[in-house]
N, C-alpha and C positions, 0 to 999 in steps of 0.2 A: 440227694446225691450231687456230686461234685460235676460241673460241666467243665471239661478241660480242652484247652487248644494244644493241638499236636503239630508243629512244625514239620513240613516235608520238604527237606532241603533240596532233594532232586529236582522237584518239580517247582519249588519255590511257591508253595502254596500251604493252606493250613486246613487241616481236618479237625472234627469236634467229636467229642464222645461224653458219655455219661458215666462216672464211676459211682456203684452202688454197693455200699456196705450190708450184706445180708443180716448182720446183727442189729441193723436199725430198721428192718422193715416191718410190715404189719405182723408176719409170723416169722419172727427172727431164728436164725440158725448159725452156728459157729463155723463159718467157712470164710476163705479169702474173699476179697472184693470181687466183683465182676464188671466187666465194661461192656456197654453197649455204644457201637461205632456207628455214627450216622453217616448217611450218604450225602455230605454237605462240604464240599471243598471250596475254599474262597481265596483268591488272589491275594486279598488283604485281610489284615486282622479285623474280625468283626466288633462293633460296638455294644451289641445287645445279643444276649443268647436267643431272643426271639428270632433272630435272623438264621438260626440254624434249621435246615430241613430235618426233622425228626424221622424220616424213614430209615430203616436201619440198612448199613451196608452189608453186614453179615451178622449171623446169629451171635448173641451175647457169650461171652466166655470168661473164665475164671482169670483174674490177673494177679500173678503171683509177683511179689516184689513192686508194689505199687509205689513206694516212695523212691525206689530207684529209677522207675520210669519218669516220675516228677522232677528228679533232679538230674540224672545223667541224660536223659533225652530231652531236656528243656520243655517237658510239658508244663503248662501254665493253667492254674484253676482260675477260671474266669467268672464262675457263678457257683452258687448253690442253690438248688431248688427241691421241692418235695418230690418223693418218688411216688409215682402213680401205681395202682394196683396191677395194672397191665405190664408195666416195666420190671416187677417183681420175678416174672416167669424166667426161668432158665431150662433150655431144653436138655433133655438127658444126653449124656456123651459117654463114650466108652474110653477108657484110657487103656 
């Protein structure tokens, strides 16, 4: 999954998340990517993804328009890492 840096201009901080493509996990399925937002805010850009607190800020959710988020909102991919089995879980949601 791609680790992304999310600039938060209002607070002048950076948040971090992991984008997971469900077509590339152990039991793949054809859905949009989902995102796991970490409870990890930093005043400065981090140098290594190991600095990220991996506790989730909120439940994972589907990410529609991933490329738009990366370009329009200036999200930057800072690393790519293996998706762990526990990261593949998406809670059921109602639409």
